[in-house]
N, C-alpha and C positions, 0 to 999 in steps of 0.2 A: 434531327433529320430523320434518324432509324423510328421515334418515337411517332412523329407526325407520319411516315410513311405506312406504318404498324397501323395504326389508328384508322387511314383512310385507304387501306387497302382493299376492302369489302366495296366499296364504293366506287374505287377504282374500276374494279372486276366488273360491277354492275352495271358502270357508264359503256366498259366496251360490249359488254354482252348487249344493253338496249342498243347501242348504234349497230352493230350487227342484224339485230332482228330488224329494226327500221329499213336497212337496207336490203335483205332478204325478202321481205314483205315487198317493196316496193318492186324487185328483181321479179318475183313471181307473179306482180300484178301486170306484167308486159313493159314495164317501165325499162328502156336498156339505154339510156342517154348515161354512159358511164361517168363521163366527166363531171356532169352535174353531181351525179351521187357523190362522187369523190370530193368534189367543191365543199358539199354539203356536210360530208363527214369531219373533213377536216376543219371546217369551222367550228364544228360541235367539237372536235377534240381541242381546238386551241381556244375557244372560250371555258371549256372545263379545266384544261393545263392554268386558264389566266385565275379561276378562281382557286383553284388549289394552290398558285403563287401566293394571292393575295392573305387566303386563309394563314399561312405558312409564316408568310412577313409578319403580321398584324400579331400574332402569337407565337413569334419566335422565343422571345424572352420565356414565354410561359412553359413551354416544351424543354429548352435546355434548364431550365429550373427543375422540371421535373426528372430529368437523366442526369441531375449530377447531384451527390450526395452533399448533403449539412455539413459544413465542417463547425459550426457553432449555431447556439439554440437562436442567438440573436437575427441569424437569415431568415426564419419562421415568419419574422415580422416586416422584411423586405415585402414589397409592394410589385408584382408583375405587369404585363400589358392590360390597359385598360379593358378587357372582354369580359363579358360575362364568366366564361367559363374561369379566366384566370382571377377574376375577384371573388367570386368563389369559394376558389383554392384560399387566395390571401385570408378570408374570414373563419375557411376553417383550421390554418395553420395558427390564427391569432386564439380560437377559441381553445385551439389543443395547448398551444403553451400558456394559457392562462391555468387551464386545467393542471398540468405539469408544474407550474409555480405554485398552487395551490396543494396538489401531494407534497410536493418538497417541504414546502412550510410545515405541513402537518407532521411529513417525517421527521424534517430538524428537529421539531419541538418536541416528539418523541423520542428522540434519542437521546436530547436534552434533560429530559424528564431521568429518563434511565438512569444517566451517566449521573445526577444528582442524587437519586438514589442508592447508586452503588456507591456515593463516596461520602454518605451521610452513613450509610448501612457498614461501612469498612470500619467508620471511626467510632461507630458504635459497638461493633463489636470488640475493639481493640482494650475499651475498658473492662468489661468483665475479665478478658483476657490477663489485663495486668492484675485484677482484683486475685484470678486464681495464682495467678504465678506469685504474689505475699502470702497468700494461704500455704504454699506448698514449701514454702520456707520455714514454717513452724513444725511441718512434720518431718519424723525420721527416714533415713537413707535406708533403700533406693527409691522410698514411694516418693519423696522430694524430687530427687533427679530426672525422676520418670515422668513425674507430671509437668516439669517446669521443661523438659524435651519435647513434650507434646505441643507446650504452648507456643514455644520457639517456630515450631513446623507450621502451627495455625497461623502464628504470625507474618510467617515467610509467605506463606498462602496469600492473605490479605493483601499484603503490600505488592505482591506480583498483580492481583487483582485490580488495585488502585491506581498503579503505574500505567499497565493495560488501560484503563479507562481515560487517566489523562493524558495518554499517546494521541488521543483525536484531536485535542486541543492543545497540543506540546508548543505550537509556536507562539501561544499566548503567554505561557509558563516559564518561557525564558527568562533568565536573569544574570545572562553575563557579567562576570567582573573576573578580575585577579584572582586566583584561584592557586593558595601552596600544595602541592601536592603530596608532601611528606604528611603534612597536619591532615589530609583525607585519610590517607592509609593508615596512619596510627589510628584516628579514629574508628574505619573501619575494622582493624583489629581489635579494637577494646570491645566495640558492639559483639563481635562473633567470639570473644575467647570460649565461652562455654559451649559453642558450637566445635572448637579445636578439640576442647577437650576431649567431647564426648567422641570426637570420631579419631583422638589418638594420632591428630596430624595437625602438626605445628608449624607458622609461617616464617621465615626468616627474609628481614626487609636489609635489602642493600641498595644504598641510595649512594651516588656517583657523583651528586652534586646537591650540597644543602641549601634549603630554600629555592627548589626552583618553581616558577610562577607561571601557570598557564590560563588564557582567556576561555573560560569556559563557565558552565550552570554547576555550582557547587552541590544541589541536590541531586540532580542527574547524573551528576560523576561520582556522587557517593554510591547510587546504585547501580551504575556501571560497575564498578571496583568491587563492590559488594557480591554481585554476579558472577564474576569471573575468577573471586577469591573461595568462593562456597562450591565452586565448579569443580574447581580442583584440589580442593578438599574433597568432596563428596568422592571424586574418581578416585582418589587414592588411599582412599580408608582402606587397611587389609593391607595392602601394597608396600606404599611409603610412608613414612612419618613426616615428611617435611615437605614443604612447598617455596622458590624462591619467589618473593615479591621485588621488582628489579625498578629503580628511579634512574634512569640516565639521557644522555641526549648523543642524537647521531646527524650529522649533515646539518646541524641547526633546529633539529627538531627533536620537541620532548618527549618522553617514551615511558609508558606505565608499561610493565610486564609481567607474567604471572605464569609462573614452570611448576609445573608439577611431576611429579615421576610415577604416575597410575597406569591405568590400562590401555592409554591413547584411544586415537579414535579411527574408525576404522576406515580404510581407502573408499569405500563406495559410500560413505556416508559425511566425507568432508566438505562436498559441494552443496550439501541440503539442511547442515547444523544451523542455518541462522533462518530456515524457513518456520514459520507459525505452525505450533505444534508438532514438529518432526522431533520425534527423540530417537530413533534410531536404534542400531544394536545395545550400545549401553543405556539407554535410556530403560530399556525394554529389561536389562538386569538389575538395573537400579530404580524403582519401581516409584521413588517419589518424583520423578521428571517427568515435567509436563510441557518439555518443549516449547517454552514459550521464555526461557530467560534470555539464551541468546538473540531470539528474534528481536525481544525489546533492546538486547544490549545497540545490535545493528542498526536498529531503527533510530534508536537514540544518536547513536555515534556518528548516524549520518548528518542528523538534522542539526546536530551542533557543528557540524563542517570538519570534524575528526577522522580519523580512517582505523579501521580494526584488520590484524593480520592476525595469521592461525597459522602453526607448524604442528606437525604429530607424528608420533612414531608408536605403532601398537606396541602394546607391553614397554613400550621405554617411557611413555608421557608427553604433555601436550602445554603448548606456547601460546597467549594470547597476547597480542601488543596491541595497546592504543597508542598511534601517531598525533600528537599535537602540532600540527604544521608550524617552519618557522616565523610565520605572523602571529601566532597564537601563543608562541613561546616567549614570552616578555621577560625570558632571567638573561636571555643575551641582551636585549635592549637598552 
Protein backbone atom coordinates (compact mmCIF):
# COMPACT_ATOMS: atom_id res chain seq x y z
CA UNK A 1 0.00 0.00 0.00
CA UNK A 2 2.78 2.46 0.88
CA UNK A 3 4.52 1.88 -2.43
CA UNK A 4 1.23 2.30 -4.31
CA UNK A 5 0.52 5.63 -2.59
CA UNK A 6 4.07 6.86 -3.27
CA UNK A 7 3.73 5.99 -6.94
CA UNK A 8 0.36 7.81 -7.31
CA UNK A 9 0.83 10.71 -4.93
CA UNK A 10 1.70 13.13 -7.77
CA UNK A 11 -1.41 12.04 -9.69
CA UNK A 12 -3.57 12.54 -6.59
CA UNK A 13 -2.20 16.04 -6.03
CA UNK A 14 -2.65 16.86 -9.72
CA UNK A 15 -6.31 15.73 -9.65
CA UNK A 16 -7.06 17.77 -6.52
CA UNK A 17 -5.53 20.89 -8.09
CA UNK A 18 -7.41 20.23 -11.30
CA UNK A 19 -10.78 19.89 -9.53
CA UNK A 20 -10.05 23.06 -7.60
CA UNK A 21 -9.24 25.00 -10.78
CA UNK A 22 -12.45 23.82 -12.51
CA UNK A 23 -14.53 24.89 -9.53
CA UNK A 24 -12.72 28.26 -9.38
CA UNK A 25 -13.32 28.91 -13.08
CA UNK A 26 -17.03 28.18 -12.78
CA UNK A 27 -17.22 30.43 -9.71
CA UNK A 28 -15.44 33.33 -11.36
CA UNK A 29 -17.67 32.93 -14.43
CA UNK A 30 -20.67 33.72 -12.28
CA UNK A 31 -21.94 30.22 -11.62
CA UNK A 32 -23.33 30.21 -8.07
CA UNK A 33 -25.16 26.88 -7.76
CA UNK A 34 -22.99 25.43 -4.96
CA UNK A 35 -24.91 22.15 -4.67
CA UNK A 36 -24.45 21.26 -8.32
CA UNK A 37 -20.79 22.26 -8.08
CA UNK A 38 -20.23 20.15 -4.99
CA UNK A 39 -22.10 17.23 -6.55
CA UNK A 40 -19.91 17.36 -9.66
CA UNK A 41 -16.80 17.57 -7.53
CA UNK A 42 -17.91 14.65 -5.37
CA UNK A 43 -18.71 12.57 -8.45
CA UNK A 44 -15.31 13.33 -9.96
CA UNK A 45 -13.53 12.37 -6.71
CA UNK A 46 -15.63 9.22 -6.44
CA UNK A 47 -14.74 8.08 -9.96
CA UNK A 48 -11.08 8.90 -9.37
CA UNK A 49 -11.12 6.91 -6.11
CA UNK A 50 -12.71 3.96 -7.91
CA UNK A 51 -9.92 4.15 -10.48
CA UNK A 52 -7.25 4.09 -7.74
CA UNK A 53 -8.96 1.17 -5.97
CA UNK A 54 -9.14 -0.76 -9.25
CA UNK A 55 -5.45 -0.11 -9.95
CA UNK A 56 -4.44 -1.28 -6.49
CA UNK A 57 -6.61 -4.42 -6.51
CA UNK A 58 -5.40 -5.53 -9.95
CA UNK A 59 -1.75 -4.87 -9.08
CA UNK A 60 -1.78 -5.75 -5.40
CA UNK A 61 0.47 -8.82 -5.82
CA UNK A 62 2.86 -6.76 -7.92
CA UNK A 63 3.25 -4.09 -5.23
CA UNK A 64 3.60 -6.67 -2.42
CA UNK A 65 6.34 -8.38 -4.40
CA UNK A 66 8.22 -5.13 -4.79
CA UNK A 67 7.96 -4.34 -1.06
CA UNK A 68 8.98 -7.81 0.22
CA UNK A 69 12.65 -8.87 -0.07
CA UNK A 70 13.31 -12.20 -1.78
CA UNK A 71 14.19 -15.10 0.50
CA UNK A 72 15.40 -17.36 -2.32
CA UNK A 73 16.41 -17.09 -5.96
CA UNK A 74 13.50 -19.29 -7.02
CA UNK A 75 11.10 -16.50 -6.04
CA UNK A 76 12.38 -14.49 -9.01
CA UNK A 77 10.66 -17.04 -11.31
CA UNK A 78 7.22 -16.62 -9.72
CA UNK A 79 4.55 -14.90 -11.79
CA UNK A 80 2.72 -11.85 -10.49
CA UNK A 81 -0.45 -10.07 -11.70
CA UNK A 82 -1.40 -10.43 -15.40
CA UNK A 83 -0.92 -6.72 -16.09
CA UNK A 84 1.68 -5.25 -18.47
CA UNK A 85 3.90 -3.70 -15.79
CA UNK A 86 3.93 -6.93 -13.73
CA UNK A 87 4.64 -9.07 -16.79
CA UNK A 88 7.53 -6.76 -17.66
CA UNK A 89 8.91 -7.23 -14.13
CA UNK A 90 8.61 -11.02 -14.47
CA UNK A 91 10.58 -10.98 -17.72
CA UNK A 92 13.25 -8.74 -16.17
CA UNK A 93 13.67 -11.02 -13.16
CA UNK A 94 13.84 -14.09 -15.39
CA UNK A 95 16.55 -12.53 -17.53
CA UNK A 96 18.50 -11.55 -14.41
CA UNK A 97 18.11 -15.09 -13.05
CA UNK A 98 19.46 -16.58 -16.27
CA UNK A 99 22.38 -14.13 -16.21
CA UNK A 100 23.05 -15.01 -12.56
CA UNK A 101 23.02 -18.74 -13.35
CA UNK A 102 25.48 -18.19 -16.22
CA UNK A 103 27.83 -16.16 -14.01
CA UNK A 104 27.64 -18.74 -11.20
CA UNK A 105 28.39 -21.61 -13.58
CA UNK A 106 31.36 -19.69 -15.02
CA UNK A 107 32.66 -18.90 -11.51
CA UNK A 108 32.25 -22.54 -10.39
CA UNK A 109 34.10 -23.77 -13.45
CA UNK A 110 36.90 -21.28 -12.89
CA UNK A 111 37.14 -22.26 -9.21
CA UNK A 112 37.22 -25.94 -10.11
CA UNK A 113 40.01 -25.36 -12.61
CA UNK A 114 41.92 -23.37 -10.00
CA UNK A 115 41.51 -26.09 -7.36
CA UNK A 116 42.60 -28.75 -9.84
CA UNK A 117 45.69 -26.71 -10.67
CA UNK A 118 46.54 -26.22 -6.99
CA UNK A 119 46.09 -29.93 -6.27
CA UNK A 120 48.32 -31.00 -9.17
CA UNK A 121 50.89 -28.32 -8.43
CA UNK A 122 51.22 -29.38 -4.79
CA UNK A 123 51.74 -33.01 -5.78
CA UNK A 124 54.27 -32.03 -8.43
CA UNK A 125 56.25 -30.00 -5.91
CA UNK A 126 56.40 -32.92 -3.49
CA UNK A 127 58.42 -34.99 -5.96
CA UNK A 128 61.43 -32.64 -6.24
CA UNK A 129 61.30 -32.09 -2.48
CA UNK A 130 61.60 -35.82 -1.92
CA UNK A 131 64.54 -35.93 -4.31
CA UNK A 132 66.22 -33.04 -2.49
CA UNK A 133 65.63 -34.83 0.82
CA UNK A 134 67.29 -37.99 -0.50
CA UNK A 135 70.23 -36.05 -1.89
CA UNK A 136 70.67 -34.27 1.45
CA UNK A 137 71.18 -37.62 3.19
CA UNK A 138 74.49 -38.02 1.36
CA UNK A 139 75.80 -34.68 2.59
CA UNK A 140 77.80 -34.07 5.73
CA UNK A 141 76.37 -32.46 8.84
CA UNK A 142 75.14 -29.82 9.51
CA UNK A 143 74.35 -29.16 5.81
CA UNK A 144 72.28 -32.34 5.56
CA UNK A 145 70.09 -31.50 8.57
CA UNK A 146 69.62 -27.89 7.48
CA UNK A 147 68.45 -28.85 3.99
CA UNK A 148 66.09 -31.55 5.29
CA UNK A 149 64.70 -29.12 7.85
CA UNK A 150 63.85 -26.61 5.13
CA UNK A 151 62.27 -29.27 2.91
CA UNK A 152 60.07 -30.34 5.84
CA UNK A 153 58.90 -26.76 6.25
CA UNK A 154 58.05 -26.54 2.57
CA UNK A 155 56.17 -29.85 2.74
CA UNK A 156 54.18 -28.58 5.71
CA UNK A 157 53.25 -25.44 3.81
CA UNK A 158 52.26 -27.41 0.71
CA UNK A 159 50.08 -29.72 2.79
CA UNK A 160 48.34 -26.70 4.34
CA UNK A 161 47.61 -25.34 0.85
CA UNK A 162 46.32 -28.75 -0.25
CA UNK A 163 44.02 -29.18 2.74
CA UNK A 164 42.76 -25.62 2.35
CA UNK A 165 41.84 -26.38 -1.26
CA UNK A 166 40.11 -29.63 -0.27
CA UNK A 167 38.12 -27.89 2.45
CA UNK A 168 35.84 -26.42 -0.24
CA UNK A 169 34.69 -29.91 -1.23
CA UNK A 170 35.13 -31.60 2.13
CA UNK A 171 31.64 -33.17 2.06
CA UNK A 172 32.68 -35.19 -1.01
CA UNK A 173 36.01 -36.15 0.57
CA UNK A 174 34.68 -37.85 3.71
CA UNK A 175 35.37 -41.53 4.35
CA UNK A 176 33.79 -42.22 7.74
CA UNK A 177 34.87 -45.53 9.25
CA UNK A 178 36.06 -46.98 12.60
CA UNK A 179 39.44 -45.46 13.48
CA UNK A 180 41.76 -46.60 16.28
CA UNK A 181 43.01 -43.36 17.86
CA UNK A 182 46.15 -44.93 19.35
CA UNK A 183 47.34 -46.03 15.89
CA UNK A 184 46.86 -42.52 14.47
CA UNK A 185 48.78 -40.92 17.33
CA UNK A 186 51.67 -43.33 16.83
CA UNK A 187 51.69 -42.63 13.10
CA UNK A 188 51.71 -38.85 13.60
CA UNK A 189 54.54 -39.13 16.13
CA UNK A 190 56.61 -41.23 13.72
CA UNK A 191 56.13 -38.78 10.89
CA UNK A 192 57.17 -35.86 13.12
CA UNK A 193 60.11 -37.39 14.97
CA UNK A 194 62.66 -35.21 13.16
CA UNK A 195 60.47 -32.22 13.98
CA UNK A 196 60.62 -33.19 17.66
CA UNK A 197 64.40 -33.65 17.58
CA UNK A 198 64.98 -30.36 15.79
CA UNK A 199 62.95 -28.43 18.35
CA UNK A 200 64.18 -30.53 21.31
CA UNK A 201 60.60 -31.08 22.43
CA UNK A 202 59.43 -34.67 22.86
CA UNK A 203 55.89 -36.04 23.24
CA UNK A 204 54.77 -38.26 26.09
CA UNK A 205 51.87 -40.49 25.13
CA UNK A 206 49.34 -41.36 27.85
CA UNK A 207 46.69 -43.87 26.84
CA UNK A 208 43.97 -44.59 29.37
CA UNK A 209 42.37 -47.35 27.33
CA UNK A 210 43.98 -49.47 24.63
CA UNK A 211 42.10 -49.86 21.35
CA UNK A 212 39.94 -46.74 21.73
CA UNK A 213 37.98 -46.59 18.47
CA UNK A 214 35.80 -43.80 17.05
CA UNK A 215 33.79 -43.15 13.89
CA UNK A 216 35.67 -40.52 11.91
CA UNK A 217 37.68 -39.81 8.76
CA UNK A 218 41.22 -41.16 9.14
CA UNK A 219 42.94 -38.76 6.74
CA UNK A 220 41.37 -35.60 8.14
CA UNK A 221 41.87 -36.82 11.71
CA UNK A 222 45.60 -37.27 11.06
CA UNK A 223 45.67 -33.70 9.76
CA UNK A 224 43.97 -32.43 12.94
CA UNK A 225 46.34 -34.32 15.24
CA UNK A 226 49.38 -33.18 13.29
CA UNK A 227 48.36 -29.53 13.50
CA UNK A 228 47.71 -29.63 17.25
CA UNK A 229 50.89 -31.56 18.06
CA UNK A 230 53.09 -29.39 15.85
CA UNK A 231 51.61 -26.24 17.41
CA UNK A 232 52.28 -27.61 20.89
CA UNK A 233 55.91 -28.32 19.98
CA UNK A 234 56.44 -25.03 18.18
CA UNK A 235 55.18 -22.89 21.05
CA UNK A 236 57.15 -24.94 23.62
CA UNK A 237 60.55 -24.65 21.92
CA UNK A 238 63.13 -23.14 24.25
CA UNK A 239 60.68 -23.15 27.17
CA UNK A 240 59.73 -26.75 27.85
CA UNK A 241 61.04 -30.04 26.53
CA UNK A 242 57.82 -32.02 26.59
CA UNK A 243 54.21 -32.15 25.46
CA UNK A 244 51.59 -34.59 26.73
CA UNK A 245 49.37 -36.46 24.28
CA UNK A 246 46.46 -38.18 26.02
CA UNK A 247 43.61 -40.50 25.08
CA UNK A 248 40.82 -41.08 27.58
CA UNK A 249 37.06 -41.26 28.04
CA UNK A 250 34.77 -38.89 29.89
CA UNK A 251 30.99 -39.18 30.20
CA UNK A 252 30.91 -41.62 27.32
CA UNK A 253 32.93 -39.38 24.99
CA UNK A 254 36.35 -40.31 23.65
CA UNK A 255 38.87 -37.48 24.02
CA UNK A 256 42.14 -36.75 22.25
CA UNK A 257 44.13 -34.14 24.21
CA UNK A 258 47.38 -32.30 23.58
CA UNK A 259 48.96 -30.32 26.42
CA UNK A 260 52.07 -28.19 26.19
CA UNK A 261 53.95 -26.16 28.80
CA UNK A 262 54.98 -23.31 26.54
CA UNK A 263 54.13 -19.66 26.07
CA UNK A 264 50.36 -19.99 26.38
CA UNK A 265 47.79 -17.90 24.52
CA UNK A 266 47.16 -14.29 25.60
CA UNK A 267 43.63 -13.64 26.82
CA UNK A 268 42.89 -11.12 24.08
CA UNK A 269 43.69 -13.71 21.38
CA UNK A 270 41.72 -16.69 22.68
CA UNK A 271 38.41 -15.76 21.06
CA UNK A 272 40.02 -15.32 17.64
CA UNK A 273 42.59 -18.10 17.34
CA UNK A 274 40.21 -20.10 15.10
CA UNK A 275 39.73 -17.21 12.66
CA UNK A 276 41.32 -17.57 9.24
CA UNK A 277 44.72 -15.87 8.88
CA UNK A 278 44.67 -14.67 12.48
CA UNK A 279 48.12 -15.15 14.03
CA UNK A 280 47.86 -13.12 17.23
CA UNK A 281 50.72 -12.08 19.46
CA UNK A 282 52.42 -15.49 19.43
CA UNK A 283 52.09 -15.74 15.67
CA UNK A 284 53.94 -12.48 15.23
CA UNK A 285 56.71 -13.75 17.51
CA UNK A 286 56.97 -17.14 15.79
CA UNK A 287 57.30 -16.09 12.17
CA UNK A 288 56.33 -19.48 10.73
CA UNK A 289 52.70 -19.03 11.78
CA UNK A 290 50.22 -18.63 8.89
CA UNK A 291 47.03 -18.33 10.92
CA UNK A 292 45.43 -21.16 8.92
CA UNK A 293 46.22 -24.26 11.02
CA UNK A 294 43.69 -23.81 13.81
CA UNK A 295 41.14 -22.38 11.37
CA UNK A 296 41.31 -25.60 9.33
CA UNK A 297 41.17 -27.70 12.50
CA UNK A 298 38.03 -25.89 13.65
CA UNK A 299 36.33 -26.20 10.27
CA UNK A 300 37.16 -29.88 9.83
CA UNK A 301 36.09 -30.86 13.36
CA UNK A 302 32.79 -29.11 12.72
CA UNK A 303 32.23 -30.99 9.46
CA UNK A 304 33.12 -34.30 11.12
CA UNK A 305 30.70 -33.64 13.98
CA UNK A 306 33.42 -33.48 16.65
CA UNK A 307 34.01 -30.72 19.19
CA UNK A 308 37.16 -28.82 20.02
CA UNK A 309 38.00 -27.20 23.36
CA UNK A 310 40.90 -25.04 24.44
CA UNK A 311 42.36 -24.00 27.79
CA UNK A 312 45.40 -21.78 28.14
CA UNK A 313 47.38 -19.80 30.67
CA UNK A 314 50.08 -17.38 29.65
CA UNK A 315 53.60 -18.68 30.41
CA UNK A 316 52.17 -21.97 31.68
CA UNK A 317 50.89 -23.71 28.57
CA UNK A 318 47.89 -24.66 26.46
CA UNK A 319 45.58 -27.67 26.17
CA UNK A 320 43.53 -28.58 23.11
CA UNK A 321 40.92 -31.35 23.17
CA UNK A 322 39.05 -33.09 20.40
CA UNK A 323 35.86 -34.63 21.77
CA UNK A 324 34.17 -37.55 20.01
CA UNK A 325 30.57 -37.89 21.16
CA UNK A 326 29.23 -41.06 22.76
CA UNK A 327 27.56 -41.87 19.44
CA UNK A 328 30.94 -41.64 17.68
CA UNK A 329 32.80 -43.53 20.42
CA UNK A 330 32.26 -47.13 19.38
CA UNK A 331 34.73 -48.52 21.95
CA UNK A 332 31.99 -48.64 24.58
CA UNK A 333 29.45 -50.25 22.31
